[in-house]
C-alpha positions, 0 to 999 in steps of 0.5 A: 738093926745093926749091932756090934760085938760089944753090943748096942745099936750102931750109928747110921751117921757118923759126924767127922772129927775135923781139924783143930777145934772145928769138930768141937764139943758144941758141934758133936753135942748138937749132932747127937741131939739132932739124932735123938730128935729123929730117933735115929742112931747118930754119932757126934764126934769131937776132934782130939787134936790139940785139945790141951791148947784149945782148953788153955785158949778158952780158959784164958778168955774166961769160958764158963763152959770149960770152967764148968767141965773142969769143976766136974773132974775127978781130981779137983786139985789137978783141975784147980791147978790149971784154973789158977794158972790160966783162968782170965790170963789174957794180958798177964805174964804167960808161959805157953803149955809144954810141947808134946815132945817133953813127954819123951825127953823133958824135965819131970815137972814139964812132963807132968804138966803136959800130961795133966793138960792133955788129960784135962783137955780131952776130958773137958771136950768129951764131958761137954759134948756128953752133957745133958743127954745119953747119946753116944759121943766119939773122939777122933785122933790122927795116928801120926800125932803119936806123942800125946796118944796115951794121956789123951785117950785116958782123958777122953775115957774119964769123961765116958767117951763111947767111941775112939776113931783113928786114921792117918796111919796104922792104929794097930796098938790102940785096942790094947791101950783101951783095954789097959786104961779101962782098968787103970793099968799102965799102957805103952805106945811105940812111936816111930823114930827115923834112923832107929827102932821104935821108942816105947812111951809109957803112961801110968794112970795113977800119976793123974788119978790116985786110987781113992779118986778112981771111978769105973771106966768103960772101954769105948768101941774102937773104929779104925779109919782106913782107905783100903780093905787090905789095911782093914784085914791086917787090923782085924787079924793082927791088932793088939786087941779087938777092932770093933769096926772100920770107917772106909774113907775115900780120897775125896774126903777132907783133911788127910788122905791115904797116899795113892798106890801109884806115884804119878800126879796130875798137872796140878800136882795132885796124886792120881788114884786108880783101881788099885786104890779102890777098896773091895767092899765084898772083902770088908763084908767078909770081916763080919764087922760093921763098917761105914763109908766116907768121902762124898757120902753126904746125902740120903741117896749115898746113905742108901747106897752104902747100906746096899753095899752092906755098910752100917752107914756113912761118915760125913764131915764137910757138910758139918764143917760149914754148918752154923754150929761148927767151930770153924771161924765164921768169916772163913765158913761164910766165904766157903759157903758162898763160894761153894754155892756159886761153884767157885770153891776149889779144893786141891789134894796137895801131895806135899803140903802136910809135914806128915807126908800124907796127901792133904786137901787144901781149900784155895781161898784168899788170905790163907796159906794156899796163897803162895804170897801169904805162905812166903811171908809167914815166918816159919815157926814150930811152936805147937809140935804135934806133927813132928817126926822123931829121929835118932840124934848123933848122941843116940837120943831122941830128937824132933823135927818138922819139915815146916819148921825153920829150914836151917833148924830142920837141916841141922837135925838131919832133915833133907832141904828138899823136904822143906819145900812148900811144907805148911805148918798145919798145927798153927794153920789149922788152929788159926782157922778155928774160933777157939784155936788161935792163940791170943799172942798170934792174932795174925797167924795165917790160916789154912782151910780143908774140905772134901771135894764133893760139895753138892750138898750145899744147894740142898741146904741153902737157897742162896749164896748168903744162906746158912744151915744148921746141924738139924738141917743136915741130919734131916737132909741125910735121913730124908728120902727126898730133897730137903725142903727149907 
């Protein structure tokens, strides 16, 4: 049995926190319950990206689960304000939720509204994932999405989240944030600003939860998602507090990946990873902290291999993204399952698609933004603003830009014209791929899909191209020493 410094049994299997609404509360809860049924330590994980927007979408359409979770919030007045504004709001006059950038330079009323929505969105997702059982639930964030960082972590902690996982950057500030928010102390987070020193954001929990409404909070365990032992070593020794463990993710995993250390690409424009990109697992073991291996590990054989290397277990995502309970749109899910089964699903690691600058795995599928014609026809629009870059304006203030926004606007803000080429609006595109992510006002928003490059699991879980499989099938398959039988 593997335990952490913080105490307690560590999971052998971690479900990946994917996309905008793909790893939703229903998937994470189903994973946790499937592990309980087998008496195996399994961690269900919700994606923390865009939860304020997802919550608003659900409220506008009368989702009773979201309403029930809001009724459990510790500050009823704050929850009721959101219900009054958004409940069954389809077809009525509507003001979109504030973009996260208002947290830096917005009016105080819009800033307060944005903070409350972010706190409540994260609270709702974790509360629903934990409802009705005592199994651990985690939440996954991207370090590159820095603006909502403080209120989103606080909202998850109010719901009792057990683990916080973070990658796509260097999450060295998170441990101290967890320590401070546990005690309702003001926390700060430095955001990267192009052309300037870092800007310090602050958040005081008392602005959301007054003292008379406080409840005891626990510090969740923090798992940093890394691609290489070198970053793990830095975080283990130089982070602002305790990093409880690491997920070591290889370049075949879905979503964002770490850049290759070499600058060369293949004939398809995909980054080429070499020996220098391979993590030294002996050095991971030397850190004396639990670690999990990810990227092509969705099988019982790979779980055993990981444990032989000294890992606590594995993290898998794509196999859960295509299961019945995931938040991925059914039409997209069915098409990807069918093509994966037929061996006709192509996933390319694009070095330029993501505005973040990180390589991003793109599924080539008709009707999506992977199609150059669909990409060309989409009107550029930065209406969500999670992957924006902060920059220093000519007047010394902080502005925000994104290479996927309208070209003229990006260049006017000091961005390079060449940086806009083939950049995809992942905020809107990934949301459009989730059943709860696309806004009512944008029903024709083209989607983008992501998946890992290892899809061999599909033939173990489906008997034909039109088949389906459940979370329980996945968990049974991974913990089985033999081929899963349906």
